[in-house]
GUMAR-245593 format. One line per 3 residues: their letters; for each residue x, y, z of N, C-alpha, C. Coordinates in steps of 0.1 Angstrom, whole numbers, plus 5000, padded with zeros to 4 digits. Example, Ala and Ser with C-alpha at 12.3 -4.5 7.8 and 13.67 -1.06 7.14 Angstrom:
REM GUMAR-245593
as> 5132 4943 5078 5123 4955 5078 5132 4967 5078  5128 4978 5071 5137 4989 5071 5129 5000 5079
This chain:
REM GUMAR-245593
mqf> 1454 9307 7582 1447 9295 7585 1443 9288 7572  1446 9275 7571 1444 9268 7559 1434 9256 7561  1425 9254 7551 1415 9243 7552 1417 9234 7540
qvc> 1413 9222 7542 1413 9212 7531 1398 9208 7528  1395 9208 7515 1382 9203 7511 1384 9190 7504  1377 9179 7510 1380 9166 7506 1368 9159 7500
cel> 1370 9148 7493 1359 9140 7488 1363 9126 7488  1353 9117 7486 1356 9103 7484 1355 9100 7469  1365 9094 7463 1365 9090 7449 1370 9076 7447
ggr> 1362 9067 7443 1366 9053 7441 1372 9047 7454  1366 9051 7465 1371 9045 7478 1383 9052 7483  1389 9062 7476 1401 9068 7481 1397 9083 7484
rri> 1403 9087 7495 1401 9101 7500 1410 9110 7493  1405 9120 7485 1414 9129 7478 1411 9143 7482  1422 9151 7482 1421 9165 7486 1418 9173 7473
lla> 1407 9180 7472 1403 9187 7460 1410 9201 7460  1409 9208 7472 1414 9221 7473 1421 9223 7487  1431 9231 7487 1437 9235 7499 1439 9250 7498
igg> 1430 9257 7506 1430 9272 7504 1432 9279 7518  1437 9291 7517 1437 9299 7529 1428 9310 7528  1429 9320 7537 1420 9332 7536 1408 9331 7545
dyt> 1398 9339 7542 1386 9340 7550 1376 9330 7547  1365 9329 7555 1355 9320 7553 1347 9322 7540  1347 9334 7535 1339 9337 7523 1346 9330 7511
sya> 1359 9331 7510 1366 9324 7499 1364 9309 7500  1364 9304 7513 1362 9290 7515 1348 9285 7510  1339 9293 7514 1325 9290 7510 1323 9290 7495
iyy> 1329 9300 7488 1328 9300 7473 1333 9287 7467  1344 9283 7471 1350 9270 7466 1341 9258 7469  1336 9258 7482 1327 9247 7486 1314 9247 7478
lwy> 1308 9258 7476 1296 9259 7469 1298 9255 7454  1309 9259 7448 1311 9255 7434 1312 9240 7433  1319 9233 7442 1321 9219 7441 1308 9212 7444
mev> 1300 9218 7453 1286 9212 7456 1278 9212 7443  1279 9222 7435 1271 9223 7423 1276 9214 7412  1289 9212 7410 1294 9205 7399 1298 9191 7401
tsf> 1298 9187 7414 1301 9173 7417 1291 9167 7426  1291 9154 7428 1282 9147 7437 1289 9143 7450  1302 9148 7452 1310 9145 7463 1306 9153 7475
est> 1306 9148 7487 1303 9155 7499 1316 9159 7506  1317 9172 7509 1328 9177 7517 1327 9173 7532  1338 9173 7539 1337 9170 7553 1344 9181 7561
yqa> 1338 9184 7573 1343 9194 7582 1351 9186 7592  1364 9187 7592 1373 9178 7600 1371 9179 7615  1367 9191 7620 1365 9194 7634 1353 9186 7639
ask> 1344 9183 7630 1332 9176 7635 1335 9162 7640  1343 9155 7632 1347 9141 7636 1356 9141 7648  1364 9152 7650 1373 9153 7661 1365 9155 7675
vag> 1354 9161 7674 1347 9165 7687 1335 9157 7690  1330 9150 7680 1317 9143 7681 1316 9133 7692  1327 9125 7694 1327 9115 7704 1327 9121 7718
tia> 1334 9132 7720 1334 9138 7734 1320 9144 7737  1314 9150 7727 1301 9156 7729 1290 9145 7732  1291 9134 7725 1282 9123 7727 1283 9117 7741
thf> 1296 9116 7746 1298 9112 7760 1292 9121 7770  1293 9134 7767 1287 9144 7776 1272 9142 7778  1265 9141 7766 1251 9140 7767 1246 9127 7773
lhh> 1253 9116 7770 1250 9103 7776 1252 9103 7791  1263 9109 7796 1265 9110 7810 1254 9118 7817  1250 9130 7812 1240 9138 7819 1226 9132 7818
lnl> 1223 9126 7807 1210 9119 7806 1209 9107 7815  1220 9100 7816 1219 9088 7825 1218 9093 7840  1225 9103 7844 1224 9109 7857 1209 9114 7860
ase> 1204 9121 7850 1190 9126 7851 1180 9115 7853  1182 9104 7845 1173 9093 7846 1174 9086 7859  1186 9085 7865 1188 9079 7878 1182 9087 7889
nge> 1181 9100 7887 1175 9109 7897 1160 9111 7895  1154 9103 7886 1140 9103 7884 1135 9115 7876  1143 9122 7869 1139 9133 7860 1130 9128 7849
edl> 1121 9136 7844 1112 9132 7834 1114 9141 7821  1107 9137 7810 1108 9145 7798 1122 9146 7793  1130 9135 7793 1144 9136 7789 1145 9133 7774
aha> 1155 9140 7768 1158 9139 7754 1165 9125 7751  1166 9122 7739 1173 9110 7734 1188 9114 7733  1197 9105 7737 1211 9108 7737 1216 9106 7722
pea> 1221 9116 7716 1226 9115 7702 1239 9107 7701  1240 9098 7691 1253 9091 7690 1263 9100 7683  1275 9096 7684 1286 9104 7678 1284 9106 7663
gvi> 1280 9096 7656 1278 9097 7641 1267 9107 7638  1257 9108 7646 1246 9118 7644 1251 9132 7647  1259 9133 7657 1264 9146 7661 1274 9151 7650
eki> 1282 9142 7645 1292 9146 7635 1284 9151 7622  1274 9144 7618 1266 9147 7606 1260 9161 7608  1253 9163 7619 1246 9176 7621 1256 9187 7621
idv> 1267 9186 7628 1278 9196 7628 1283 9199 7614  1286 9188 7607 1291 9189 7594 1282 9197 7584  1269 9194 7584 1260 9201 7576 1258 9215 7580
afw> 1257 9217 7593 1255 9231 7598 1267 9240 7595  1279 9234 7596 1291 9243 7593 1290 9247 7578  1288 9238 7569 1288 9242 7555 1276 9252 7552
asl> 1265 9250 7559 1254 9259 7557 1258 9273 7563  1266 9274 7573 1269 9287 7579 1277 9295 7570  1284 9289 7560 1292 9296 7551 1284 9302 7539
rre> 1272 9298 7538 1263 9303 7527 1256 9315 7531  1250 9322 7521 1242 9334 7524 1229 9333 7517  1219 9338 7523 1206 9339 7517 1202 9353 7514
ega> 1200 9357 7502 1198 9371 7498 1208 9380 7504  1220 9376 7504 1231 9384 7508 1234 9385 7523  1225 9378 7531 1227 9378 7545 1232 9365 7551
pir> 1241 9365 7561 1245 9352 7567 1234 9346 7574  1234 9333 7575 1223 9326 7582 1226 9324 7597  1215 9324 7605 1215 9321 7619 1204 9312 7622
isl> 1207 9300 7626 1197 9290 7628 1200 9282 7641  1191 9274 7645 1192 9265 7657 1186 9252 7653  1195 9241 7654 1190 9227 7651 1189 9220 7664
afl> 1178 9212 7665 1176 9204 7677 1173 9190 7673  1179 9180 7680 1178 9166 7677 1167 9160 7686  1155 9158 7680 1144 9152 7688 1134 9148 7678
pps> 1125 9138 7682 1114 9134 7673 1102 9144 7675  1093 9145 7666 1082 9154 7667 1073 9151 7680  1073 9138 7684 1065 9134 7696 1070 9141 7709
qag> 1082 9146 7709 1087 9153 7721 1087 9168 7720  1081 9173 7709 1081 9187 7706 1069 9195 7710  1060 9189 7718 1048 9196 7722 1038 9198 7711
kpl> 1037 9210 7706 1029 9213 7695 1037 9219 7683  1044 9210 7676 1054 9215 7666 1047 9219 7653  1055 9226 7645 1051 9229 7631 1057 9218 7623
lfe> 1048 9210 7616 1053 9198 7609 1052 9200 7594  1062 9197 7587 1062 9197 7572 1054 9185 7568  1047 9186 7557 1039 9175 7551 1048 9164 7547
qpm> 1060 9167 7541 1070 9158 7537 1083 9161 7544  1090 9152 7550 1103 9155 7556 1113 9160 7546  1122 9168 7550 1132 9174 7541 1146 9169 7545
pld> 1155 9167 7535 1168 9162 7538 1176 9172 7546  1184 9167 7555 1193 9176 7562 1205 9179 7553  1204 9191 7547 1213 9195 7537 1216 9210 7538
prv> 1228 9214 7535 1232 9229 7536 1222 9238 7528  1219 9233 7516 1210 9242 7508 1196 9243 7514  1191 9232 7520 1178 9233 7526 1178 9242 7538
ltk> 1188 9241 7546 1190 9250 7558 1191 9264 7554  1198 9267 7543 1199 9281 7539 1186 9287 7535  1178 9279 7528 1165 9284 7523 1155 9286 7535
lap> 1156 9277 7545 1148 9279 7557 1152 9290 7566  1164 9293 7566 1170 9302 7576 1163 9315 7579  1159 9323 7568 1152 9336 7571 1139 9334 7580
gve> 1132 9323 7579 1120 9321 7586 1121 9315 7600  1133 9311 7604 1135 9305 7617 1147 9311 7625  1151 9323 7621 1163 9328 7628 1160 9335 7641
rag> 1147 9337 7645 1143 9343 7657 1147 9334 7669  1151 9340 7680 1154 9332 7692 1143 9324 7697  1146 9311 7701 1136 9302 7706 1129 9293 7696
ihi> 1132 9295 7683 1127 9286 7673 1138 9276 7668  1135 9264 7668 1145 9253 7665 1140 9245 7653  1149 9242 7644 1147 9233 7633 1148 9218 7639
gvw> 1137 9211 7638 1137 9197 7643 1144 9187 7634  1153 9179 7639 1161 9169 7632 1159 9156 7638  1156 9146 7630 1154 9132 7635 1160 9123 7625
yeg> 1159 9110 7627 1165 9100 7617 1155 9089 7614  1158 9083 7602 1151 9071 7598 1162 9062 7592  1165 9051 7598 1176 9043 7594 1189 9050 7597
eel> 1197 9052 7587 1209 9059 7589 1209 9074 7583  1197 9078 7579 1195 9091 7573 1189 9101 7583  1194 9113 7584 1189 9123 7592 1180 9132 7583
yiw> 1169 9137 7589 1160 9145 7581 1154 9156 7589  1149 9167 7583 1142 9178 7590 1127 9176 7589  1121 9176 7601 1106 9173 7601 1098 9186 7603
gtt> 1104 9197 7607 1096 9209 7610 1104 9218 7620  1096 9226 7627 1102 9235 7637 1094 9233 7650  1101 9237 7661 1095 9237 7674 1101 9247 7683
mkl> 1093 9251 7694 1097 9260 7704 1099 9253 7717  1094 9240 7718 1095 9233 7730 1105 9221 7729  1114 9220 7738 1124 9209 7738 1124 9201 7751
pny> 1127 9188 7750 1128 9180 7762 1141 9184 7770  1142 9179 7782 1154 9182 7790 1167 9176 7784  1177 9183 7784 1190 9179 7779 1190 9176 7764
cfv> 1181 9183 7757 1180 9181 7742 1193 9187 7736  1199 9179 7726 1210 9184 7719 1206 9195 7709  1213 9207 7711 1210 9218 7702 1223 9223 7696
ldv> 1222 9227 7683 1234 9233 7677 1230 9246 7671  1236 9257 7676 1233 9270 7671 1244 9274 7660  1239 9280 7649 1248 9286 7640 1248 9301 7643
sep> 1258 9306 7649 1258 9320 7654 1263 9330 7644  1273 9326 7636 1278 9334 7625 1286 9325 7616  1290 9330 7604 1298 9322 7595 1309 9315 7602
gll> 1309 9301 7601 1320 9293 7607 1320 9292 7622  1310 9297 7629 1309 9296 7643 1297 9288 7647  1299 9277 7654 1289 9268 7658 1290 9266 7674
vvk> 1278 9265 7680 1278 9263 7695 1269 9251 7698  1274 9241 7704 1266 9230 7709 1262 9233 7723  1249 9231 7726 1243 9234 7739 1232 9224 7742
hrr> 1227 9225 7754 1215 9217 7758 1206 9225 7767  1193 9221 7766 1183 9227 7775 1185 9223 7789  1185 9233 7798 1187 9230 7812 1175 9221 7818
iig> 1178 9213 7828 1168 9204 7833 1157 9212 7840  1161 9225 7845 1151 9233 7851 1142 9241 7842  1147 9241 7829 1139 9248 7819 1139 9263 7819
mgk> 1147 9269 7828 1147 9283 7829 1161 9288 7826  1161 9301 7821 1174 9307 7818 1181 9303 7805  1193 9307 7804 1201 9304 7792 1204 9289 7791
fan> 1204 9284 7778 1208 9270 7776 1223 9269 7781  1227 9257 7785 1240 9254 7789 1249 9250 7777  1260 9257 7775 1269 9255 7764 1278 9243 7767
vam> 1280 9235 7756 1288 9223 7757 1301 9224 7750  1301 9230 7738 1313 9231 7730 1311 9243 7720  1322 9248 7715 1323 9259 7705 1332 9254 7694
lkg> 1328 9256 7682 1336 9253 7670 1337 9265 7661  1349 9269 7658 1351 9281 7649 1362 9278 7640  1358 9274 7627 1369 9270 7618 1375 9257 7623
dqv> 1388 9257 7624 1395 9246 7629 1398 9246 7644  1392 9256 7651 1393 9258 7665 1382 9251 7673  1385 9243 7682 1374 9236 7690 1377 9238 7705
kiv> 1366 9242 7712 1367 9244 7727 1356 9236 7733  1359 9228 7743 1350 9220 7750 1348 9226 7764  1336 9229 7769 1334 9234 7782 1338 9224 7793
den> 1345 9229 7803 1349 9221 7814 1341 9224 7826  1331 9216 7829 1322 9218 7840 1329 9218 7854  1341 9212 7855 1348 9211 7867 1353 9225 7872
car> 1353 9235 7863 1357 9248 7868 1348 9254 7878  1336 9249 7878 1326 9254 7888 1328 9249 7902  1337 9239 7904 1339 9233 7917 1349 9240 7926
rid> 1356 9250 7920 1365 9259 7929 1356 9266 7939  1360 9266 7951 1351 9272 7962 1349 9287 7960  1358 9294 7953 1356 9308 7952 1352 9312 7938
tpa> 1346 9303 7930 1341 9306 7917 1329 9315 7918  1328 9326 7911 1316 9335 7912 1304 9328 7908  1292 9332 7914 1280 9325 7912 1275 9325 7897
ilt> 1278 9336 7890 1274 9337 7876 1281 9326 7868  1293 9322 7871 1300 9311 7864 1294 9298 7868  1292 9295 7881 1287 9282 7885 1273 9280 7879
sll> 1265 9291 7878 1252 9289 7872 1252 9286 7857  1261 9293 7850 1263 9291 7835 1268 9277 7833  1276 9271 7842 1281 9257 7840 1271 9247 7846
gqd> 1259 9251 7850 1249 9242 7854 1250 9236 7868  1259 9242 7876 1261 9236 7890 1251 9241 7900  1248 9254 7899 1238 9260 7909 1227 9267 7902
ssg> 1222 9261 7891 1212 9268 7883 1199 9269 7891  1192 9280 7890 1179 9282 7897 1168 9282 7887  1157 9276 7891 1145 9276 7883 1135 9287 7886
vwn> 1139 9296 7896 1131 9307 7900 1132 9318 7889  1121 9324 7885 1122 9334 7874 1130 9346 7879  1128 9350 7891 1135 9363 7896 1148 9360 7904
dpv> 1154 9349 7901 1167 9346 7907 1178 9357 7903  1184 9364 7912 1194 9374 7908 1205 9370 7899  1210 9358 7901 1221 9353 7892 1216 9351 7878
nvl> 1204 9346 7876 1198 9344 7863 1197 9358 7856  1193 9368 7863 1191 9381 7858 1205 9387 7854  1215 9385 7862 1228 9390 7859 1234 9383 7846
iqi> 1231 9371 7844 1235 9364 7832 1228 9370 7820  1215 9374 7821 1209 9380 7810 1215 9394 7807  1219 9401 7817 1226 9414 7815 1239 9412 7808
avs> 1246 9401 7812 1259 9398 7805 1257 9395 7791  1247 9387 7788 1244 9383 7774 1241 9396 7766  1233 9405 7772 1229 9417 7765 1241 9426 7763
mra> 1250 9427 7773 1262 9435 7772 1270 9431 7760  1272 9418 7759 1280 9412 7748 1274 9415 7735  1260 9414 7734 1253 9415 7722 1254 9429 7715
hrr> 1255 9440 7723 1256 9453 7717 1269 9456 7711  1279 9448 7713 1292 9449 7706 1299 9463 7707  1296 9470 7717 1303 9483 7719 1314 9482 7730
ggi> 1314 9471 7737 1322 9470 7749 1317 9477 7761  1321 9474 7773 1316 9480 7785 1320 9473 7797  1318 9480 7809 1321 9475 7822 1309 9476 7831
llv> 1305 9466 7837 1295 9466 7847 1301 9462 7861  1300 9471 7871 1305 9468 7884 1293 9465 7893  1294 9454 7900 1283 9450 7910 1289 9451 7924
vpv> 1283 9461 7932 1289 9464 7945 1279 9461 7956  1284 9458 7968 1275 9455 7979 1266 9467 7982  1253 9464 7986 1244 9474 7989 1246 9479 8004
ehd> 1254 9472 8012 1256 9476 8026 1264 9488 8028  1273 9491 8019 1282 9503 8021 1286 9509 8007  1292 9520 8007 1296 9527 7995 1311 9529 7993
nwk> 1318 9519 7998 1333 9519 7997 1337 9520 7983  1329 9515 7973 1332 9515 7959 1335 9529 7954  1330 9539 7960 1332 9553 7956 1347 9557 7957
nsi> 1354 9550 7966 1369 9553 7968 1377 9549 7955  1371 9541 7946 1378 9536 7934 1372 9543 7922  1365 9553 7923 1358 9560 7912 1363 9575 7913
ihp> 1366 9581 7901 1369 9595 7900 1357 9603 7902  1358 9614 7911 1347 9623 7914 1350 9636 7907  1339 9644 7904 1325 9640 7906 1321 9629 7896
lqy> 1311 9622 7900 1305 9612 7891 1300 9618 7878  1302 9611 7867 1298 9617 7854 1282 9617 7853  1276 9605 7856 1262 9604 7855 1256 9597 7867
pva> 1256 9604 7879 1250 9598 7891 1235 9597 7889  1229 9586 7895 1215 9584 7895 1209 9585 7909  1200 9594 7911 1194 9596 7924 1179 9599 7923
ppf> 1171 9591 7929 1175 9579 7937 1179 9567 7928  1185 9557 7933 1190 9546 7925 1178 9541 7916  1181 9538 7903 1170 9533 7894 1168 9518 7897
sgv> 1155 9515 7900 1152 9502 7905 1143 9493 7895  1144 9496 7882 1136 9489 7873 1138 9473 7874  1150 9469 7873 1153 9454 7875 1149 9450 7889
adl> 1153 9458 7899 1151 9454 7913 1136 9452 7916  1128 9461 7910 1114 9460 7913 1108 9446 7907  1113 9442 7896 1109 9429 7890 1113 9418 7899
lrq> 1125 9419 7904 1130 9408 7913 1122 9406 7925  1116 9417 7930 1108 9417 7942 1094 9412 7940  1090 9411 7927 1076 9407 7924 1074 9392 7928
ncg> 1061 9389 7932 1057 9376 7935 1055 9368 7922  1064 9358 7919 1063 9351 7907 1050 9345 7904  1043 9341 7915 1030 9334 7913 1019 9343 7908
kvt> 1021 9356 7908 1011 9366 7904 1012 9371 7890  1023 9367 7883 1025 9371 7869 1028 9359 7860  1025 9360 7847 1028 9349 7838 1042 9349 7834
ely> 1047 9338 7830 1061 9337 7826 1064 9346 7814  1055 9347 7804 1057 9356 7793 1057 9370 7797  1049 9374 7806 1049 9388 7811 1062 9391 7817
wqn> 1067 9382 7826 1079 9385 7833 1091 9385 7824  1092 9376 7814 1103 9376 7805 1103 9389 7796  1092 9393 7792 1092 9406 7784 1095 9418 7792
alr> 1090 9418 7804 1093 9430 7813 1108 9430 7816  1114 9418 7819 1128 9417 7823 1136 9421 7811  1133 9416 7799 1141 9419 7787 1142 9435 7785
rev> 1131 9442 7787 1131 9456 7786 1141 9463 7796  1140 9458 7809 1148 9464 7819 1163 9460 7817  1165 9448 7813 1179 9444 7811 1185 9452 7800
eni> 1178 9454 7789 1183 9462 7778 1186 9476 7782  1178 9481 7791 1180 9495 7796 1193 9496 7804  1196 9486 7812 1208 9486 7820 1220 9483 7811
sgl> 1219 9473 7803 1231 9469 7794 1234 9480 7784  1224 9487 7779 1226 9497 7770 1235 9508 7775  1234 9511 7788 1242 9522 7795 1256 9518 7796
tav> 1259 9505 7796 1273 9500 7796 1281 9504 7784  1274 9507 7773 1281 9511 7761 1286 9525 7762  1282 9533 7772 1287 9547 7774 1301 9545 7780
dga> 1310 9553 7775 1324 9553 7780 1325 9554 7795  1332 9545 7801 1333 9544 7816 1325 9532 7821  1324 9531 7834 1318 9519 7840 1304 9522 7845
tvi> 1295 9512 7844 1282 9513 7849 1282 9506 7863  1276 9512 7873 1276 9506 7886 1262 9502 7891  1260 9490 7895 1248 9486 7902 1251 9479 7915
ndk> 1242 9479 7924 1244 9472 7936 1239 9457 7935  1242 9449 7945 1238 9435 7944 1223 9433 7945  1215 9444 7946 1201 9443 7945 1196 9447 7931
hel> 1206 9449 7922 1203 9453 7908 1198 9467 7907  1201 9476 7916 1197 9490 7915 1208 9498 7908  1205 9506 7898 1215 9513 7891 1219 9526 7899
ltf> 1232 9527 7901 1238 9538 7909 1244 9549 7901  1251 9546 7890 1257 9555 7882 1262 9548 7869  1266 9556 7859 1272 9550 7847 1281 9561 7841
gsk> 1290 9556 7831 1300 9565 7826 1310 9569 7835  1313 9561 7846 1322 9565 7857 1336 9560 7853  1346 9568 7857 1360 9565 7855 1366 9558 7867
iar> 1372 9546 7865 1378 9538 7876 1392 9544 7879  1396 9545 7892 1409 9549 7896 1413 9540 7908  1426 9539 7910 1431 9532 7921 1427 9539 7934
asd> 1423 9531 7944 1419 9537 7957 1431 9543 7963  1429 9554 7971 1440 9562 7977 1449 9553 7986  1443 9543 7992 1450 9535 8001 1453 9521 7995
gtt> 1452 9520 7982 1454 9507 7975 1467 9506 7968  1470 9495 7963 1483 9492 7955 1479 9489 7941  1488 9490 7932 1485 9487 7918 1485 9472 7916
vdq> 1475 9467 7909 1473 9453 7906 1484 9450 7895  1492 9439 7898 1503 9436 7889 1501 9422 7883  1491 9414 7888 1489 9401 7881 1475 9396 7885
vly> 1469 9388 7877 1456 9382 7879 1457 9367 7876  1448 9359 7881 1447 9345 7878 1437 9344 7867  1442 9341 7855 1433 9340 7843 1428 9325 7841
iep> 1415 9324 7840 1409 9311 7839 1399 9311 7828  1400 9301 7819 1389 9299 7809 1383 9285 7811  1370 9284 7812 1363 9271 7816 1362 9261 7804
vtd> 1374 9258 7799 1375 9248 7788 1385 9237 7792  1383 9226 7786 1393 9215 7788 1407 9219 7784  1416 9215 7792 1430 9220 7790 1432 9235 7792
gtp> 1422 9241 7799 1424 9255 7801 1430 9258 7815  1443 9255 7816 1450 9256 7829 1450 9271 7834  1447 9274 7846 1448 9287 7851 1462 9293 7850
klm> 1463 9306 7846 1476 9312 7843 1477 9325 7851  1489 9328 7856 1491 9341 7862 1496 9350 7851  1490 9362 7850 1494 9372 7839 1490 9386 7844
hps> 1497 9395 7837 1493 9409 7839 1480 9412 7833  1471 9420 7840 1458 9422 7834 1458 9429 7821  1468 9436 7817 1468 9442 7804 1470 9432 7793
nig> 1475 9420 7796 1476 9409 7786 1463 9403 7783  1453 9405 7791 1439 9399 7789 1432 9408 7779  1433 9421 7780 1427 9430 7771 1432 9444 7772
gtr> 1424 9454 7770 1429 9468 7770 1427 9475 7783  1424 9488 7782 1422 9496 7794 1410 9491 7803  1399 9487 7796 1388 9482 7804 1392 9471 7814
hfs> 1399 9461 7808 1403 9450 7817 1412 9454 7828  1422 9463 7825 1431 9467 7836 1423 9474 7847  1414 9483 7842 1406 9491 7852 1398 9482 7861
aaq> 1391 9472 7854 1383 9463 7862 1391 9455 7872  1402 9450 7868 1411 9442 7877 1415 9451 7888  1419 9464 7886 1423 9473 7897 1411 9475 7906
fih> 1399 9477 7901 1387 9479 7909 1385 9467 7919  1386 9455 7914 1384 9443 7922 1396 9441 7932  1408 9445 7928 1419 9445 7937 1417 9454 7949
dqr> 1410 9465 7947 1407 9474 7958 1394 9471 7965  1384 9467 7958 1371 9465 7963 1368 9450 7962  1372 9442 7972 1373 9428 7971 1359 9421 7973
dal> 1349 9428 7977 1336 9422 7978 1327 9426 7966  1333 9431 7955 1326 9435 7943 1328 9425 7932  1321 9427 7921 1322 9419 7909 1323 9428 7897
alv> 1331 9425 7887 1333 9433 7875 1330 9424 7863  1321 9429 7854 1319 9422 7842 1324 9431 7830  1332 9425 7822 1338 9433 7811 1335 9427 7798
asq> 1329 9435 7789 1326 9430 7775 1335 9438 7766  1342 9430 7757 1350 9436 7746 1342 9438 7733  1347 9447 7725 1340 9450 7713 1341 9438 7703
dgy> 1351 9430 7705 1353 9418 7696 1345 9405 7702  1337 9407 7712 1329 9396 7717 1334 9389 7729  1347 9391 7733 1352 9385 7745 1345 9390 7757
ftv> 1344 9382 7768 1337 9386 7780 1344 9380 7792  1347 9389 7801 1355 9384 7813 1349 9389 7826  1348 9380 7836 1343 9383 7849 1355 9384 7859
fsw> 1356 9395 7866 1367 9397 7875 1361 9396 7889  1368 9388 7898 1363 9387 7912 1376 9384 7920  1374 9386 7934 1385 9383 7943 1385 9369 7948
spl> 1396 9362 7948 1398 9349 7952 1403 9349 7967  1395 9346 7977 1400 9345 7990 1410 9334 7992  1408 9323 7984 1416 9311 7984 1431 9314 7980
dqi> 1432 9321 7969 1446 9324 7964 1450 9339 7966  1441 9347 7973 1445 9361 7976 1449 9368 7963  1441 9367 7953 1444 9374 7940 1432 9376 7932
vqa> 1432 9386 7923 1421 9388 7914 1421 9377 7904  1409 9371 7902 1408 9361 7892 1399 9366 7881  1403 9362 7869 1396 9367 7857 1391 9355 7849
hri> 1378 9353 7849 1372 9342 7842 1367 9346 7829  1373 9341 7818 1369 9344 7805 1357 9335 7801  1345 9341 7800 1332 9333 7799 1325 9335 7786
dil> 1331 9341 7776 1323 9343 7764 1318 9330 7757  1326 9319 7759 1322 9306 7753 1309 9302 7760  1305 9306 7772 1293 9302 7779 1282 9312 7776
ll> 1284 9323 7769 1274 9333 7766 1269 9332 7752  1276 9325 7744 1272 9324 7729 1258 9318 7728
C-alpha cells in the first residue's frame, strides 16, 4: 500500500513523499515534515468521503425535524467533515508516551452539551493538540467538543452529553477512523456511518436492513428497529457482540430457541462444560422492571453480566445461550446433525454501499469457526450464530427463508 504526502507551495500542489510500508513509517515522515515545514498534509480519503457523509447527516436531521424530534444536532458541512477527518487521521498516527491514541470528536457547540467541561481558551483543532489531550479523554463516553468560528474549527472542551444525530468521529486505532452518530432514542450503541482505514473507505448501507429476513441484531445496528427500552433483548445481544469482538480471542455464540433442545443434535456429546441449571445472570436483568432501577445501575450490572458471557466465548468451542439469554453450555464442539447435509454455500452480505450479496463456500469467509457456525445454522434453522475472529472480523449467520440458504452478515463495521 502506498501513500502520498502532499503540500501546497506557491499555489501548486507538490508531492513531497511517496512511501509504502506500515502506518508507523508513514507517521514518522509526516511528523518530520510537520516540524520542519509550515505545509499541511492532506488525507485524500477525507475529501473523497466527506460529501457522502454530509448528505447522510442532512437527510436524517431533516427527517427527524419533520417528525417533530427535539434536541437535534447541527448538520456538518462537507468541508467541516473533511477537516475533522483529516486532522483526526494524522493524530491517529502519533503516539503519546509510546501509546497510540484513542479519542472521540463530536461536532457541536457547548450550548448543546448539557454540563460540559469548558477550556478557558479554545484550542486549535490540530494533531498535536489532540495527541496531548488523548490520555485524559480516552475513556468511553467522553467526547472532545469541536465547533467553528468563521472558517476555523476549534476545540472548546469535553462532554458526555450529545444531541440527537450528533456527528461523532472515533479514532479506534492507528489509521482507523469511524464516523457515527448518536441514536435518536439515546440508548444503545451509536449508529456507524462510515469506516476509513488508510486508503480504504466503507460507507454503511442502511438499505440492507430492508430485507425481510434480515436478523434483528442487524436491523437494530442499522437503526431501523432500534429500541429505547433498557432491557430490550436485541440491545443486550449487541452488547455481547461488541464484548466478544473486544476480547480479540475469537469465539462462537449460538442463540437457540428456548422452546426445544433440537440444537443438541448438532453438538458433540458429552458436552464439555454443561451448565445446570441454566445461568440466568443476563436473563434476570432483562426481567427487571426498568422503572425501579436507575440507568447507571442497570448499565453497570449489564456490563458485568455481558462480560461474564462474552468471556466464555474465548474458550475453544461454542458458547450456547437460549433466546431468553440463559447460558446453557460453553466450549462445545459443533458437528453436522445426523439427519443433516453438509453446507456447501452461504449468501455473504456486508452492509456497505456496493456490497453486493455473494454466494460462496463458508470456508472462504473464515476458518473452522465460520464453517462450523454455517453448518449449525444449516441444520438448526431457527437459531442464530455470532462469530468473532481474532483479527476483529465479526459475522452473524442466520437462515434465510426467502432464499432457502444460510446467510452470513459481516457486521464488524457496525460494531467498531
